[in-house]
BAVORO-794299 format. One record per residue (C-alpha): x, y, z negated; chain. Coordinates in Angstrom, 3 decimals, padded with zeros to 6 digits, m for minus. Layout:
N
         u         v         w  chaine
         X         Y         Z       A
...
END
This chain:
428
         u         v         w  chaine
   123.539   086.184  m092.583       A
   126.001   086.840  m095.379       A
   125.531   090.589  m094.877       A
   121.755   090.228  m095.195       A
   122.204   088.189  m098.374       A
   124.422   090.884  m099.861       A
   121.830   093.524  m098.984       A
   119.105   091.492  m100.667       A
   121.240   091.025  m103.776       A
   122.026   094.734  m103.840       A
   118.334   095.614  m103.556       A
   117.389   093.246  m106.388       A
   120.196   094.653  m108.496       A
   118.891   098.200  m107.997       A
   115.380   097.058  m108.880       A
   116.681   095.450  m112.060       A
   115.779   091.867  m111.103       A
   118.497   089.301  m111.956       A
   119.340   087.814  m108.567       A
   119.800   084.321  m110.063       A
   116.160   084.353  m111.205       A
   114.484   086.168  m108.316       A
   112.463   083.142  m107.174       A
   111.357   082.615  m110.757       A
   109.541   085.944  m110.826       A
   107.462   084.869  m107.851       A
   106.895   081.526  m109.548       A
   105.570   083.225  m112.685       A
   103.118   085.314  m110.646       A
   101.764   082.260  m108.810       A
   101.593   080.161  m111.991       A
   099.701   082.880  m113.861       A
   097.311   083.313  m110.920       A
   096.441   079.646  m111.310       A
   096.062   080.045  m115.052       A
   093.760   083.036  m114.594       A
   091.262   081.543  m112.128       A
   088.531   081.037  m114.749       A
   089.129   084.019  m117.022       A
   086.317   086.207  m115.750       A
   083.546   083.654  m115.105       A
   083.912   080.487  m117.207       A
   081.764   081.745  m120.090       A
   078.711   082.700  m117.995       A
   079.095   079.461  m116.030       A
   078.954   077.392  m119.217       A
   076.028   079.361  m120.581       A
   074.235   078.983  m117.264       A
   074.589   075.217  m117.654       A
   072.941   075.250  m121.069       A
   075.625   076.012  m123.629       A
   075.056   078.771  m126.169       A
   077.104   081.953  m126.343       A
   078.444   080.807  m129.716       A
   079.616   077.475  m128.279       A
   081.369   079.244  m125.426       A
   083.011   081.668  m127.835       A
   084.173   078.815  m130.080       A
   085.869   077.143  m127.137       A
   087.817   080.316  m126.380       A
   088.640   080.659  m130.092       A
   090.314   077.240  m130.149       A
   092.075   078.093  m126.892       A
   093.356   081.318  m128.461       A
   094.719   079.477  m131.493       A
   096.880   077.216  m129.336       A
   098.082   080.202  m127.296       A
   099.106   081.980  m130.512       A
   100.999   078.915  m131.767       A
   102.652   078.381  m128.390       A
   103.626   082.073  m128.162       A
   105.248   081.962  m131.603       A
   107.374   078.894  m130.847       A
   108.245   079.414  m127.184       A
   111.441   081.300  m127.957       A
   112.935   078.799  m130.373       A
   112.101   075.868  m128.072       A
   113.825   077.655  m125.207       A
   116.915   078.193  m127.343       A
   116.981   074.538  m128.360       A
   116.074   072.739  m125.134       A
   116.708   075.335  m122.445       A
   114.115   077.233  m120.401       A
   113.595   074.662  m117.657       A
   112.717   071.849  m120.044       A
   110.454   074.110  m122.082       A
   108.766   075.426  m118.929       A
   108.303   071.865  m117.695       A
   106.701   071.021  m121.031       A
   104.288   073.923  m120.561       A
   103.492   072.812  m117.008       A
   102.737   069.244  m118.095       A
   100.533   070.368  m120.986       A
   098.658   072.718  m118.666       A
   098.029   069.974  m116.096       A
   097.101   067.427  m118.784       A
   094.636   069.859  m120.351       A
   093.146   070.817  m116.989       A
   092.648   067.214  m115.880       A
   090.958   066.373  m119.157       A
   088.846   069.513  m119.205       A
   087.711   069.582  m115.574       A
   087.756   065.854  m114.863       A
   086.235   064.409  m118.035       A
   084.806   067.056  m120.372       A
   083.188   069.656  m118.122       A
   081.042   067.556  m115.746       A
   078.900   066.177  m118.612       A
   079.464   069.125  m120.974       A
   081.078   066.874  m123.585       A
   081.558   069.707  m126.076       A
   083.963   067.947  m128.440       A
   086.197   066.868  m125.571       A
   085.963   070.348  m124.048       A
   087.343   071.871  m127.246       A
   090.259   069.437  m127.360       A
   091.249   069.562  m123.687       A
   090.880   073.340  m123.323       A
   093.035   073.734  m126.435       A
   095.736   071.524  m124.879       A
   095.539   073.686  m121.761       A
   096.218   076.727  m123.932       A
   099.686   075.481  m124.864       A
   100.691   075.677  m121.206       A
   101.243   079.235  m120.070       A
   103.107   080.629  m123.113       A
   105.656   077.813  m122.903       A
   106.030   078.302  m119.160       A
   106.005   082.086  m118.888       A
   107.612   083.227  m122.132       A
   110.424   080.717  m121.808       A
   111.248   082.322  m118.476       A
   111.236   085.688  m120.216       A
   113.872   084.450  m122.682       A
   115.868   083.306  m119.665       A
   115.582   086.790  m118.202       A
   116.946   088.370  m121.383       A
   120.034   086.165  m121.167       A
   120.734   086.875  m117.522       A
   120.104   090.641  m117.467       A
   122.792   093.186  m118.347       A
   121.800   095.336  m121.306       A
   121.424   098.524  m119.308       A
   118.962   096.836  m116.949       A
   117.121   094.612  m119.390       A
   114.176   096.994  m119.617       A
   113.671   096.922  m115.845       A
   114.026   093.135  m115.738       A
   111.440   092.696  m118.495       A
   109.200   095.288  m116.857       A
   109.181   093.269  m113.650       A
   108.320   090.176  m115.666       A
   105.215   091.876  m117.064       A
   104.345   093.171  m113.624       A
   104.219   089.655  m112.150       A
   102.672   088.162  m115.318       A
   099.780   090.603  m115.471       A
   099.426   090.786  m111.712       A
   099.031   087.027  m111.516       A
   096.783   086.529  m114.554       A
   094.455   089.489  m114.365       A
   094.605   090.736  m110.776       A
   095.331   087.921  m108.313       A
   093.587   085.383  m110.539       A
   090.420   087.476  m110.608       A
   090.406   088.305  m106.904       A
   091.240   084.746  m105.858       A
   088.475   083.273  m108.019       A
   085.953   085.811  m106.677       A
   086.606   084.238  m103.253       A
   087.085   080.641  m104.394       A
   083.878   080.182  m106.390       A
   081.893   081.200  m103.316       A
   083.764   079.039  m100.816       A
   084.961   076.129  m102.978       A
   082.590   075.982  m105.926       A
   083.199   076.339  m109.652       A
   084.727   072.953  m110.480       A
   086.795   072.956  m107.297       A
   088.153   076.398  m108.195       A
   089.300   075.022  m111.544       A
   090.914   072.031  m109.812       A
   092.725   074.404  m107.455       A
   094.501   075.941  m110.442       A
   096.698   072.823  m110.580       A
   097.800   073.464  m106.999       A
   098.801   077.039  m107.810       A
   100.683   076.220  m111.013       A
   102.601   073.492  m109.178       A
   103.570   075.959  m106.437       A
   104.674   078.394  m109.120       A
   106.692   075.668  m110.806       A
   108.462   074.818  m107.540       A
   109.678   078.412  m107.238       A
   110.640   078.760  m110.908       A
   112.067   075.317  m111.662       A
   113.446   074.052  m108.350       A
   114.415   077.079  m106.257       A
   116.046   078.785  m109.239       A
   119.469   077.147  m109.465       A
   120.776   079.098  m112.437       A
   122.046   076.998  m115.346       A
   121.177   077.761  m118.936       A
   123.474   076.292  m121.577       A
   121.564   074.986  m124.592       A
   122.689   076.384  m127.927       A
   124.473   074.317  m130.529       A
   122.737   072.722  m133.489       A
   124.091   075.490  m135.717       A
   122.552   078.142  m133.499       A
   119.302   076.205  m133.387       A
   119.118   076.432  m137.158       A
   119.786   080.154  m137.134       A
   117.059   080.641  m134.536       A
   114.603   078.687  m136.665       A
   115.481   080.906  m139.591       A
   115.086   083.942  m137.346       A
   111.584   082.745  m136.476       A
   110.680   082.522  m140.169       A
   111.996   086.036  m140.709       A
   108.904   087.233  m138.873       A
   106.963   086.237  m141.974       A
   109.490   087.578  m144.482       A
   109.863   090.931  m142.759       A
   106.161   091.715  m143.141       A
   106.650   091.572  m146.908       A
   109.896   093.541  m146.836       A
   108.525   096.212  m144.475       A
   104.689   096.403  m144.673       A
   104.593   098.828  m141.749       A
   105.627   095.949  m139.497       A
   102.529   094.096  m140.688       A
   100.433   097.146  m139.821       A
   101.994   097.102  m136.358       A
   101.077   093.439  m135.955       A
   097.449   094.208  m136.866       A
   097.381   097.087  m134.377       A
   098.806   094.731  m131.732       A
   095.971   092.269  m132.352       A
   093.375   095.015  m131.934       A
   095.134   096.267  m128.787       A
   093.936   093.402  m126.569       A
   091.068   091.998  m128.643       A
   088.475   093.547  m126.316       A
   090.372   092.243  m123.286       A
   089.682   088.690  m124.438       A
   086.240   089.413  m125.876       A
   084.805   091.030  m122.729       A
   085.000   087.940  m120.460       A
   082.912   085.969  m122.971       A
   079.815   088.172  m122.799       A
   080.259   091.096  m120.400       A
   079.635   089.101  m117.175       A
   076.231   088.087  m118.529       A
   075.493   091.615  m119.690       A
   076.498   093.047  m116.313       A
   074.346   090.440  m114.550       A
   071.315   091.860  m116.344       A
   071.958   095.098  m114.435       A
   072.318   093.368  m111.058       A
   076.077   092.711  m110.923       A
   076.823   089.186  m109.701       A
   079.903   087.180  m110.680       A
   081.872   088.243  m107.607       A
   081.271   091.938  m108.298       A
   082.244   091.491  m111.942       A
   085.498   089.775  m110.959       A
   086.291   092.594  m108.549       A
   085.728   095.129  m111.329       A
   087.845   093.086  m113.739       A
   090.710   092.725  m111.270       A
   090.705   096.443  m110.440       A
   090.800   097.335  m114.135       A
   094.144   095.612  m114.464       A
   095.592   097.086  m111.312       A
   095.157   100.414  m113.090       A
   096.522   098.952  m116.305       A
   099.743   097.841  m114.617       A
   100.334   101.325  m113.229       A
   099.602   103.083  m116.529       A
   101.839   100.727  m118.527       A
   104.796   102.444  m116.915       A
   103.319   105.935  m117.242       A
   102.592   105.644  m120.956       A
   106.173   104.545  m121.552       A
   107.261   108.006  m120.401       A
   104.368   109.713  m122.207       A
   105.406   108.002  m125.441       A
   108.949   109.308  m125.154       A
   107.675   112.865  m124.749       A
   104.489   112.959  m126.811       A
   105.747   110.607  m129.530       A
   105.302   106.853  m129.811       A
   102.929   107.019  m132.767       A
   100.858   109.864  m131.310       A
   100.486   108.049  m127.997       A
   099.295   104.843  m129.647       A
   096.907   106.729  m131.932       A
   095.243   109.081  m129.474       A
   095.485   107.436  m126.065       A
   095.402   103.846  m127.299       A
   093.181   103.886  m130.383       A
   090.804   106.806  m129.883       A
   090.936   106.639  m126.081       A
   090.036   102.934  m126.006       A
   087.285   103.394  m128.606       A
   085.534   105.975  m126.440       A
   086.184   104.263  m123.095       A
   084.980   100.905  m124.458       A
   081.596   102.433  m125.234       A
   081.533   104.284  m121.923       A
   082.290   101.099  m119.991       A
   079.512   099.216  m121.790       A
   076.879   101.902  m121.324       A
   077.949   102.843  m117.759       A
   075.341   100.596  m116.034       A
   072.657   102.512  m117.940       A
   074.162   105.985  m117.644       A
   074.906   105.651  m113.926       A
   071.868   103.516  m113.068       A
   073.782   100.455  m111.937       A
   076.250   102.259  m109.649       A
   078.987   099.733  m108.827       A
   081.658   102.376  m108.251       A
   080.894   104.364  m111.388       A
   080.913   101.221  m113.518       A
   084.247   100.302  m111.950       A
   085.572   103.804  m112.634       A
   084.622   103.543  m116.316       A
   086.253   100.121  m116.512       A
   089.419   101.445  m114.875       A
   089.493   104.281  m117.419       A
   089.374   101.739  m120.228       A
   092.138   099.676  m118.574       A
   094.320   102.762  m118.168       A
   093.929   103.812  m121.810       A
   094.619   100.228  m122.907       A
   098.163   100.940  m121.751       A
   098.364   103.654  m124.414       A
   099.531   100.951  m126.820       A
   102.746   100.329  m124.849       A
   104.938   102.523  m127.147       A
   104.085   100.180  m130.014       A
   106.939   098.007  m128.757       A
   109.329   100.902  m129.324       A
   107.816   102.036  m132.607       A
   107.790   098.756  m134.559       A
   111.408   097.597  m133.972       A
   112.553   101.110  m134.930       A
   111.154   100.608  m138.432       A
   114.023   098.272  m139.340       A
   117.791   098.593  m139.057       A
   118.278   094.855  m138.589       A
   116.069   091.860  m137.741       A
   114.476   093.742  m134.860       A
   113.815   090.381  m133.217       A
   111.769   089.357  m136.234       A
   109.771   092.575  m135.981       A
   109.085   091.816  m132.321       A
   108.034   088.285  m133.259       A
   105.237   089.833  m135.311       A
   104.071   091.767  m132.258       A
   104.310   088.643  m130.104       A
   102.194   086.679  m132.552       A
   099.705   089.548  m132.705       A
   099.364   089.435  m128.938       A
   098.701   085.693  m129.097       A
   096.184   086.087  m131.916       A
   094.187   088.569  m129.826       A
   093.271   085.679  m127.524       A
   091.675   084.061  m130.592       A
   090.225   087.129  m132.331       A
   088.387   088.502  m129.263       A
   086.169   085.445  m128.699       A
   085.853   085.002  m132.486       A
   084.253   088.431  m132.804       A
   081.791   087.533  m130.059       A
   080.997   084.232  m131.740       A
   080.478   085.869  m135.141       A
   078.365   088.847  m134.120       A
   076.631   088.119  m130.815       A
   073.785   086.222  m132.506       A
   072.994   088.854  m135.109       A
   074.037   092.103  m133.427       A
   073.697   091.301  m129.720       A
   075.873   092.656  m126.912       A
   075.569   096.244  m128.084       A
   076.596   095.404  m131.629       A
   079.660   093.487  m130.459       A
   080.830   096.447  m128.379       A
   080.442   098.804  m131.339       A
   082.515   096.402  m133.460       A
   085.240   096.430  m130.783       A
   085.130   100.237  m130.555       A
   085.291   100.462  m134.336       A
   088.382   098.269  m134.395       A
   090.103   100.655  m131.998       A
   089.387   103.489  m134.437       A
   090.812   101.343  m137.245       A
   093.954   100.793  m135.173       A
   094.364   104.568  m134.784       A
   094.039   105.010  m138.554       A
   096.557   102.244  m139.263       A
   099.004   103.708  m136.757       A
   098.846   106.986  m138.663       A
   100.691   105.234  m141.510       A
   103.388   103.677  m139.297       A
   105.958   106.420  m139.832       A
   109.573   106.089  m138.832       A
   112.333   106.343  m141.457       A
   114.235   109.614  m141.389       A
   117.381   107.934  m140.080       A
   115.618   105.984  m137.331       A
   116.837   106.398  m133.799       A
   114.105   107.802  m131.626       A
   115.493   106.630  m128.325       A
   113.126   104.478  m126.340       A
   113.299   100.794  m127.246       A
   112.691   098.711  m124.170       A
   109.602   096.495  m124.260       A
   110.233   092.811  m124.905       A
   108.179   089.684  m125.348       A
   104.430   090.439  m125.121       A
   105.135   094.140  m125.551       A
   103.293   095.278  m122.470       A
   100.538   092.614  m122.470       A
   098.111   095.367  m122.874       A
   096.810   093.683  m119.831       A
END
């Protein structure tokens, strides 16, 4: 038994997973699967019950705002209270928001209550997941931190975008829509058991002095954008990176339904897109080291996503409703979305110190994308329609390529690969 345990520890060590936190990785995947059960179908469900596209978009906008706020503060709360308490806070907020949203707001479509409760729900996953990521950075040796963080993003994206989509494609048929949302509480509780109970590792809270320094470090994310404007450009590019990812679920299921794709087929397409994205996240890390970080973001990320976004949208017309060709075009977009991965190496390399503050800007940009995507749909869907919204999204990708052109490294910058950290690979 002891020999088997040593073998397991050795295997995890080679994989780069801190053995003290191994159960936590599984917990994050299960938690994020629960969080992702409604991502691909909630908007068309609400519209099918009589809400307008603008109302649906506004709900996701408010949700995105709370995610952005929660993402920004998750690190400092973890430093002050420890990861388990912060994760528990996220779990409780998620459950509270879900009970209010599904139990009280959604049955009667009480729009005001829906906005409030769905916003509360949005505080949940950043506090739960990103606090665990801070924990990972403390428990991983420097030479294996990149692998440890990479595994975090593997389970995070796999749970949210892959397992969440595939599970809900089954659940809405066999359980029903409201019951599928209720089941999310079951999954996040299972995830919490793995991450909060089975993980026995202790995390010592920092002293009051360190808390203050961390708060100041958080504020440096604002100051550094003034001191180094290229960091601000990187934050804008990071917002654009996943804007379409959070805009598509608001209107694309309805658009695809007009060409004969039902909700289950859409969820299968959406889940497969992010299976490809996970694989290409790793590949574009190597491409960036060889082709150049800035070049990779510009050409594969910016220009590649601009073209593949349009191709994905027009694929039902071009290929006459072929399920497999539409999926292929979606997978191409998901793969090129990973072209933004080297941004996490490029932006911290712009500064000699305060690299954490530079990463905080990227983290906040990733959170803001959850808000900006639905906001674009809400602003333009009424006047420009589905086609106009997609052209706006494609245009933003071109803008990101242009902005990246001006993110040049200082002459004395080290060009070694900087390992991705918080939200760096959420190009998923």
